[in-house]
C-alpha positions in Angstrom: 42.4 -29.7 47.3 40.4 -32.9 46.8 37.8 -34.5 44.6 34.7 -35.5 46.5 31.8 -37.7 45.5 29.1 -40.0 47.0 25.5 -40.9 47.2 22.6 -41.0 49.7 19.5 -43.2 50.0 20.3 -45.2 46.9 18.0 -48.1 46.1 20.5 -50.5 44.6 22.6 -51.4 47.6 24.3 -54.4 45.9 26.3 -52.3 43.6 27.1 -49.5 46.1 30.7 -50.4 46.8 31.5 -50.9 43.1 29.8 -47.6 42.1 31.5 -45.6 44.8 34.9 -47.1 43.7 34.3 -46.0 40.1 33.2 -42.6 41.1 36.2 -41.9 43.2 38.5 -43.4 40.6 37.2 -40.9 38.0 38.5 -38.1 40.3 42.0 -39.5 40.8 43.6 -36.6 39.0 42.2 -34.1 41.5 43.9 -35.8 44.4 46.9 -37.9 43.5 48.1 -38.2 47.1 45.6 -40.8 48.2 41.9 -41.7 48.4 39.4 -42.7 51.1 36.0 -44.4 51.0 33.2 -44.7 53.6 30.0 -46.7 53.3 27.1 -46.9 55.8 26.3 -50.2 57.3 23.3 -50.6 55.0 25.3 -49.4 52.0 22.6 -46.8 51.2 25.0 -43.9 51.8 28.6 -43.6 50.7 31.2 -40.8 50.7 34.6 -40.8 49.0 37.5 -38.4 48.2 40.8 -38.2 46.5 43.3 -36.0 48.2 46.0 -33.5 47.3 47.8 -33.1 50.7 48.4 -29.5 51.5 47.5 -29.1 55.3 48.3 -31.7 57.9 49.7 -34.0 55.3 49.8 -37.1 57.6 46.7 -36.5 59.7 44.3 -35.0 57.3 43.2 -38.1 55.5 39.5 -38.4 54.6 36.7 -39.2 55.1 36.9 -38.0 58.7 34.4 -39.3 61.3 33.3 -37.6 64.5 34.4 -39.2 67.8 31.0 -40.8 68.3 30.8 -41.9 64.7 27.6 -40.0 64.0 29.0 -37.5 61.5 31.2 -38.3 58.5 32.7 -35.6 56.1 34.5 -35.3 52.7 35.9 -31.9 52.0 37.4 -30.2 49.0 39.3 -26.9 49.4 40.9 -25.0 52.1 39.5 -23.3 55.2 42.0 -20.4 55.8 40.7 -19.4 59.2 40.6 -22.9 60.6 43.2 -22.2 63.4 41.0 -19.4 64.8 37.9 -21.6 64.6 39.9 -24.4 66.3 40.5 -22.3 69.3 36.8 -21.4 69.6 35.7 -25.0 69.3 38.2 -26.3 71.8 37.0 -23.6 74.2 33.5 -25.0 73.7 34.7 -28.5 74.6 35.4 -30.1 71.3 38.3 -32.6 71.3 40.1 -32.4 68.0 42.5 -35.2 66.9 44.2 -33.8 63.9 45.6 -30.5 62.6 43.3 -30.7 59.6 40.9 -28.0 58.5 38.5 -30.7 57.4 38.0 -31.8 61.0 37.3 -28.1 61.9 34.5 -28.0 59.4 33.0 -31.2 60.9 33.2 -29.9 64.4 31.8 -26.5 63.4 28.8 -28.1 61.8 28.3 -30.2 64.9 28.3 -27.0 67.0 26.5 -24.5 64.9 24.6 -26.4 62.2 24.4 -24.8 58.8 25.1 -21.4 60.4 28.7 -22.5 60.6 29.1 -21.5 57.0 28.9 -17.8 57.9 32.1 -18.3 59.9 34.1 -19.9 57.2 36.7 -18.1 55.2 38.0 -20.2 52.3 37.2 -22.1 49.2 35.3 -25.3 49.6 32.7 -27.8 48.7 31.8 -30.5 51.2 29.3 -33.2 52.2 28.5 -34.3 55.7 26.4 -37.4 56.5 24.5 -37.4 59.8 23.6 -41.0 60.5 21.4 -40.2 63.4 19.1 -38.0 61.3 19.7 -39.9 58.1 20.6 -36.7 56.4 23.2 -35.5 53.9 24.3 -31.9 54.1 26.3 -30.2 51.2 27.6 -26.7 50.8 29.7 -24.5 48.5 31.9 -21.5 49.1 30.7 -17.9 48.5 31.8 -17.3 44.9 31.9 -20.8 43.6 35.7 -21.4 43.6 35.1 -25.1 44.2 32.5 -27.0 42.2 29.7 -29.3 43.3 27.2 -31.1 41.1 24.2 -33.3 42.1 21.4 -35.5 40.9 18.3 -36.4 42.7 15.9 -39.0 41.4 14.0 -42.3 41.9 17.3 -44.2 42.3 18.7 -41.9 45.0 20.9 -38.8 45.4 24.4 -38.6 43.9 27.0 -35.8 44.0 30.5 -35.0 42.9 33.2 -32.5 42.2 32.9 -33.2 38.5 30.1 -34.5 36.4 32.1 -37.6 35.3 31.8 -38.9 38.9 28.0 -38.8 38.8 27.9 -40.4 35.4 29.7 -43.5 36.7 26.3 -44.5 38.2 24.1 -46.2 35.6 21.0 -44.8 37.4 22.0 -41.2 36.6 20.3 -40.2 33.3 22.2 -38.5 30.5 19.4 -36.6 28.9 20.4 -33.6 26.8 19.6 -30.2 28.1 18.5 -28.0 25.2 18.2 -24.8 27.3 21.9 -25.2 28.3 22.7 -25.3 24.5 21.0 -21.9 24.2 23.1 -20.5 27.0 26.2 -22.0 25.5 25.9 -20.4 22.1 25.1 -17.0 23.6 27.6 -17.0 26.4 30.0 -20.0 26.1 28.8 -21.9 29.2 25.4 -23.0 30.8 23.9 -20.6 33.3 23.8 -22.2 36.7 22.2 -24.2 38.2 21.8 -25.9 34.8 24.3 -28.3 33.2 24.2 -29.9 29.8 22.6 -33.0 31.4 18.9 -32.1 32.1 18.6 -33.8 35.5 22.0 -32.9 36.9 22.5 -29.5 38.6 25.3 -27.4 39.9 24.9 -26.1 43.5 24.9 -22.4 43.4 27.8 -20.4 45.1 27.0 -19.4 48.7 24.3 -22.1 49.0 23.7 -25.3 51.0 21.6 -28.3 50.3 20.1 -30.8 52.8 19.0 -34.2 51.6 16.6 -36.2 53.8 13.6 -38.5 53.7 11.6 -35.3 53.3 13.3 -34.5 50.0 15.7 -31.6 49.2 15.9 -28.4 51.2 18.1 -25.6 49.8 19.3 -22.5 51.6 21.6 -19.5 51.1 24.1 -18.2 53.6 25.7 -15.6 51.4 25.0 -13.6 48.3 27.0 -10.8 46.7 25.5 -7.4 47.5 26.8 -4.0 46.5 26.7 -1.5 49.3 28.5 1.6 48.0 29.9 3.8 50.7 30.8 7.4 50.8 34.5 6.6 50.7 36.8 9.1 48.9 39.7 7.9 46.8 42.1 8.0 49.8 39.8 5.9 52.0 39.1 3.4 49.2 42.8 3.0 48.6 43.6 2.4 52.2 40.8 -0.1 52.7 41.6 -1.9 49.5 45.3 -2.3 50.5 44.4 -3.6 54.0 41.8 -6.1 52.6 44.1 -7.5 49.8 47.1 -7.9 52.1 44.9 -9.6 54.8 43.4 -11.9 52.3 46.7 -12.7 50.7 48.2 -13.5 54.1 45.3 -15.9 54.8 45.8 -17.6 51.5 49.4 -18.5 52.4 48.3 -21.1 55.0 50.0 -24.3 53.7 52.4 -27.1 54.7 53.9 -27.2 51.2 55.7 -24.5 49.1 53.5 -22.0 47.1 54.1 -20.5 43.7 52.3 -17.8 41.7 50.9 -17.1 38.2 52.4 -14.0 36.7 50.7 -12.9 33.4 52.2 -9.4 33.3 48.8 -7.9 34.0 48.0 -5.7 37.0 46.2 -8.3 39.1 48.8 -11.0 39.2 51.7 -8.5 39.3 50.2 -6.7 42.3 49.8 -9.9 44.2 53.4 -10.9 43.5 54.6 -7.5 44.6 52.7 -7.7 47.9 53.9 -11.2 48.5 57.5 -10.1 48.1 57.6 -6.5 49.4 55.0 -6.6 52.2 54.8 -10.2 53.3 58.5 -11.0 52.7 57.9 -14.2 50.8 60.3 -15.6 48.2 58.5 -17.5 45.5 58.7 -18.8 41.9 56.4 -17.2 39.3 55.1 -18.8 36.1 54.3 -17.0 32.8 52.8 -18.0 29.4 54.4 -16.4 26.3 53.0 -16.3 22.8 54.8 -15.9 19.5 51.9 -13.8 18.4 52.9 -10.3 19.7 49.2 -9.2 19.9 48.7 -11.7 22.7 52.1 -11.8 24.3 52.3 -10.2 27.8 55.5 -12.0 28.8 57.8 -8.9 28.4 55.6 -7.2 31.1 55.9 -10.3 33.3 59.6 -10.3 32.9 59.8 -6.6 33.9 57.8 -7.5 37.1 60.0 -10.5 38.0 63.2 -8.4 37.5 61.7 -5.5 39.5 60.9 -7.9 42.4 64.1 -10.0 42.0 62.3 -13.3 41.8 62.8 -16.3 39.4 60.5 -16.5 36.5 59.5 -19.7 34.6 58.2 -19.3 31.1 56.2 -21.6 28.8 56.0 -20.6 25.2 53.0 -21.4 23.1 54.8 -21.9 19.8 52.6 -22.7 16.7 55.1 -25.4 15.8 54.0 -27.3 18.9 50.2 -26.8 18.2 48.3 -30.1 18.3 44.6 -30.6 17.8 44.7 -33.7 20.0 45.9 -31.4 22.9 42.9 -29.2 22.3 40.5 -32.1 22.4 42.1 -33.5 25.6 41.6 -30.1 27.2 37.9 -30.1 26.1 37.2 -33.5 27.5 38.3 -32.4 31.0 35.2 -30.3 31.4 32.5 -33.0 31.1 30.3 -30.5 29.3 30.8 -28.1 26.4 33.0 -25.1 27.6 33.6 -22.3 25.1 36.5 -20.3 26.6 39.6 -21.1 24.6 41.9 -19.5 27.2 41.5 -22.9 28.9 44.4 -23.9 26.6 47.1 -21.6 28.0 45.7 -22.2 31.5 46.0 -25.9 31.1 49.6 -25.6 29.9 50.8 -23.3 32.6 49.1 -25.4 35.3 51.0 -28.4 33.9 54.3 -26.5 34.1 53.6 -25.1 37.6 52.8 -28.6 39.0 56.3 -29.7 38.1 57.6 -27.3 40.9 54.8 -26.7 43.4 51.4 -28.1 44.5 49.8 -24.7 45.3 49.8 -21.5 43.2 48.4 -18.0 43.8 46.3 -16.5 41.0 44.9 -13.0 40.2 41.5 -14.3 39.2 38.7 -12.2 40.7 40.5 -8.8 40.4 38.5 -7.8 37.4 35.2 -8.5 39.1 36.1 -6.9 42.4 37.7 -3.8 41.1 36.1 -3.0 37.7 38.4 -4.5 35.2 36.0 -5.1 32.3 35.4 -2.4 29.8 31.8 -3.6 29.4 31.0 -2.3 32.9 31.5 1.2 31.6 29.5 0.4 28.4 26.6 -0.7 30.6 26.9 2.5 32.6 26.8 4.6 29.5 23.9 2.6 28.0 21.8 3.4 31.1 22.7 7.1 30.8 21.6 7.1 27.2 18.5 5.0 27.7 16.3 8.1 28.0 16.7 8.6 24.3 13.5 7.8 22.2 13.7 4.5 20.3 13.7 6.4 16.9 17.0 8.2 17.9 18.7 4.8 18.5 17.3 3.6 15.1 18.5 6.7 13.3 22.0 6.3 14.9 22.1 2.7 13.8 21.2 3.6 10.2 23.8 6.3 10.1 26.5 4.0 11.3 25.8 1.5 8.5 27.7 3.8 6.1 30.9 2.9 8.1 30.4 -0.9 7.5 33.2 -1.0 4.9 35.5 1.8 5.9 35.5 1.0 9.7 33.9 -2.4 10.2 35.1 -2.9 13.8 33.8 0.5 14.8 30.5 -0.3 13.1 30.2 -3.7 14.9 31.0 -2.4 18.3 28.7 0.6 17.9 25.8 -1.6 16.8 26.3 -3.8 19.9 26.3 -0.8 22.1 23.2 0.6 20.6 21.4 -2.7 21.1 22.3 -2.3 24.8 21.0 1.2 24.9 17.7 0.1 23.3 17.3 -2.7 25.9 15.5 -1.1 28.8 15.8 -4.0 31.3 18.2 -6.8 32.3 18.5 -7.8 28.7 21.0 -5.0 28.3 23.5 -7.1 30.2 23.0 -10.0 27.9 23.4 -7.8 24.8 26.9 -6.7 26.1 27.9 -10.3 26.9 26.7 -12.3 23.9 28.8 -14.1 21.3 25.5 -14.8 19.5 22.5 -12.5 20.2 19.5 -14.4 21.4 17.4 -13.1 18.4 20.1 -14.5 16.1 20.0 -18.0 17.4 17.6 -19.0 14.6 20.6 -18.4 12.2 22.7 -20.8 14.2 20.5 -23.6 15.4 18.4 -26.0 13.5 14.6 -25.4 13.6 14.0 -28.7 15.4 16.4 -27.6 18.1 14.7 -24.3 18.5 11.4 -26.0 19.0 13.0 -28.1 21.8 14.4 -25.0 23.5 10.9 -23.4 23.3 10.3 -19.9 24.6 13.3 -20.1 26.9 15.8 -17.2 26.6 19.0 -16.8 28.7 18.9 -14.1 31.4 22.1 -12.6 32.6 20.5 -10.6 35.4 20.5 -12.3 38.9 17.0 -11.3 39.5 15.7 -11.9 35.9 15.2 -9.5 33.1 12.7 -7.4 35.1 15.6 -5.4 36.7 15.0 -1.8 35.8 17.4 0.0 33.6 20.5 -2.0 34.4 23.9 -0.3 34.4 27.5 -0.9 35.4 26.7 -1.9 39.0 24.2 -4.5 37.9 26.7 -5.8 35.3 29.2 -6.3 38.1 26.5 -8.3 40.0 25.7 -10.5 37.0 29.4 -11.1 36.3 30.0 -12.2 39.9 26.9 -14.3 39.9 27.1 -16.0 36.5 30.4 -15.5 34.6 32.7 -15.9 37.6 31.6 -19.5 38.6 30.3 -20.4 35.1 33.4 -19.4 33.1 36.4 -18.1 34.9 36.5 -20.1 38.1 35.3 -23.3 36.3 38.2 -22.9 33.9 40.9 -22.5 36.5 39.4 -25.3 38.7 39.2 -27.9 35.9 42.5 -27.0 34.3 44.5 -27.0 37.5 42.7 -30.1 38.8 43.7 -32.0 35.7 47.3 -31.8 37.0 46.7 -32.1 40.7 47.4 -28.4 41.3 45.6 -26.2 43.8 45.0 -22.6 42.8 44.1 -20.0 45.3 42.4 -16.7 44.5 43.0 -14.0 47.2 40.9 -11.4 45.3 37.9 -13.5 46.2 38.7 -13.8 49.9 36.1 -12.5 52.3 38.2 -9.4 53.2 38.2 -8.3 49.6 34.6 -9.2 48.9 33.5 -7.0 51.8 35.8 -4.2 50.8 34.8 -4.3 47.1 31.1 -4.2 47.9 31.7 -0.8 49.5 33.8 0.8 46.8 31.8 3.4 44.8 31.6 2.5 41.1 33.3 5.7 40.0 36.4 4.5 41.8 36.4 1.2 39.9 36.0 2.3 36.2 35.5 5.4 34.1 35.4 6.4 30.4 39.2 6.3 30.3 40.3 3.9 32.9 39.5 0.6 34.5 40.5 -0.7 38.0 41.1 2.8 39.2 41.8 2.0 42.8 43.8 -1.1 42.1 46.1 0.9 39.8 46.6 3.5 42.5 47.6 0.7 44.8 49.9 -0.9 42.2 51.7 2.4 41.7 53.1 2.0 45.2 54.7 -1.3 44.4 55.2 -1.7 40.6 56.9 0.0 37.7 54.9 2.6 35.8 54.8 0.5 32.6 52.8 -2.1 34.5 50.5 0.3 36.3 49.5 2.1 33.1 49.2 -1.1 31.0 45.8 -1.6 29.4 43.9 -4.8 30.1 44.8 -7.8 27.9 42.7 -10.9 27.9 44.4 -14.2 28.7 43.5 -15.8 25.5 45.2 -17.9 22.9 45.3 -16.8 19.2 43.7 -20.1 18.2 43.7 -19.4 14.4 47.4 -18.5 14.2 48.5 -20.9 16.9 46.9 -24.0 15.2 48.3 -22.9 11.9 46.8 -23.9 8.5 47.1 -27.6 9.2 45.1 -27.4 12.4 42.5 -25.1 10.9 42.1 -27.5 8.0 41.7 -30.4 10.5 39.0 -28.6 12.4 37.2 -27.6 9.2 37.2 -31.1 7.9 35.8 -32.6 11.1 33.1 -30.0 11.7 31.9 -29.1 8.2 30.6 -32.6 7.4 27.2 -34.2 7.5 28.8 -36.9 9.7 29.7 -34.5 12.4 27.6 -34.9 15.6 26.9 -31.1 15.6 25.1 -31.3 12.3 21.9 -32.3 14.0 22.0 -29.2 16.2 23.8 -26.5 14.1 22.7 -25.1 10.8 25.1 -26.2 8.0 25.3 -22.7 6.4 26.3 -21.1 9.7 29.0 -23.8 10.2 30.3 -23.5 6.7 30.5 -19.7 6.8 32.2 -19.6 10.2 34.8 -22.3 9.3 35.5 -20.6 6.0 36.3 -17.3 7.9 38.4 -19.2 10.4 40.3 -21.3 7.9 41.1 -18.5 5.6 41.6 -16.0 8.4 39.3 -13.5 6.6 36.6 -12.7 9.1 34.0 -10.1 8.2 34.9 -7.6 10.9 31.6 -5.8 10.6 29.8 -8.9 12.0 32.4 -10.8 14.0 35.8 -9.9 15.5 38.8 -12.2 15.0 38.4 -13.3 18.6 34.7 -14.0 18.3 35.3 -16.0 15.1 37.8 -18.4 16.6 35.8 -18.6 19.9 32.7 -19.7 18.0 34.7 -22.3 16.2 36.0 -23.4 19.6 32.3 -23.7 20.7 31.6 -26.0 17.8 34.6 -28.2 18.5 33.7 -28.3 22.2 30.2 -29.4 21.4 31.4 -32.0 18.9 33.9 -33.5 21.4 31.3 -33.6 24.2 28.6 -35.2 22.0 31.0 -37.9 20.8 32.2 -38.7 24.3 29.0 -38.8 26.3 26.3 -39.5 23.6 23.5 -37.9 25.6 19.9 -39.0 25.1 18.1 -36.5 22.9 
């Protein structure tokens, strides 16, 4: 893993060296094992990286130049099939000087151009400068495991693994993106390619970008596409087992020891079992435990580690150790508002793992590939019921109102489902994903902010809201396209990088991506079960209690964890006319939300406990970000 950054065709050559030094310095946490800098002779182009040494520890220092000096590369990530590609390239006459996967990427680009991306299996973001053509080429892995941000304007082109690297350059504007704010309150993160800075973008997963004197040229070499086969359960089980084991084997390529996350859920438990029982690896596993039993999966993790006979390291999130300054430190790592509070336990367990190893295996991606989210089934059912006339949906909604007091959670969930039934297009997916419904944003945001946002409304469908009668399959597509890179993978990348830890996700390896695209939806989820095929596979390797365990979210009980003191601190800082969020968020919304949070008495007919503290976390994230970056409005 590395942090990469640089610029191309900048106008102010005098400050090039200083700016590049600041940019790479801002990414030091991503690569504590060293840094490297390259500047073109005219100082118009610069590349830099910080390095976490995993493969070819001595010879893999970056930037790496081609033998003739024409090409220069900085690379973040791992190329798992680099040895096979090395053999092909040597057969074609390439002379390779290191054992590094970075050099393989450079040689592959020299040989095949942007088509080399189709051959790569791994997680990556990289930039290659071609001095002969005066071009800069950038690319990102298939699902967006590794991040890449860029700005292109009158002052030149800048890029980096994190936004903070770009913001080191005075010429990169910090103008507030109001549309990203809309995304944030609805979903908890901006929808790519947007960021909270209006002129800075995130390169989409599976895409490449070429920067030249002719401007920007963008292309796509991969996009998730479901191709359901006629597999029966037995075939799907066999193919899934082969794909996961092959992917897991590839993800073990390393010159340093590897550990693993173990939450106690089926995804991380299955990977640990396959590592031990099939691949014969001994490893340490790491678990988060909560004192709040509603969130604590550690007994399941302990059962798995005992079953496999492997050592378990546990970190306990005790309310006595809760600290609002820790929360704020975590929020500042993201460089833009990020609403997923599970970043807190992720940050803490990454910090613990880094004390023992540099690389860890994670179960992220299992839910997306094998149907782990209950909302996939809700979308499926909403499509089946969408033939009902609108008046039937309205009557059902009116009838359910009588349950507001006696069964408030049932009422709330039913109303959300009925909204999804009534939506006849891609908006159905947004209804099932929203913390705040788009038609309720006027109750959250100030009128002046709504005017700045204009007619824009978030769309959670990859092809826009015009997709006809979206169901569970389309929801899978949207989750992989938006939520995976925007929320889940961003969280794990930023939190692990904060401690110089590399996290690998075998469930998003190419073997599994290809297999999952062919598994019929009915073998992924049903009315009663999720991850049907994955559970069948887990039954071969894990105790029954793990196989049958329902899905738990990896969240933190923010209200109870912070305690009354922490809740009062948040309330005092946000429910004030001096708060930065006051110019964006309606005071009555803030006061009502913080009252529910502080007194732990949420109206369950309108908001769940989780939604209440998540929305408070949204406000804190926005406040911290506004205070730190002070964007131009």
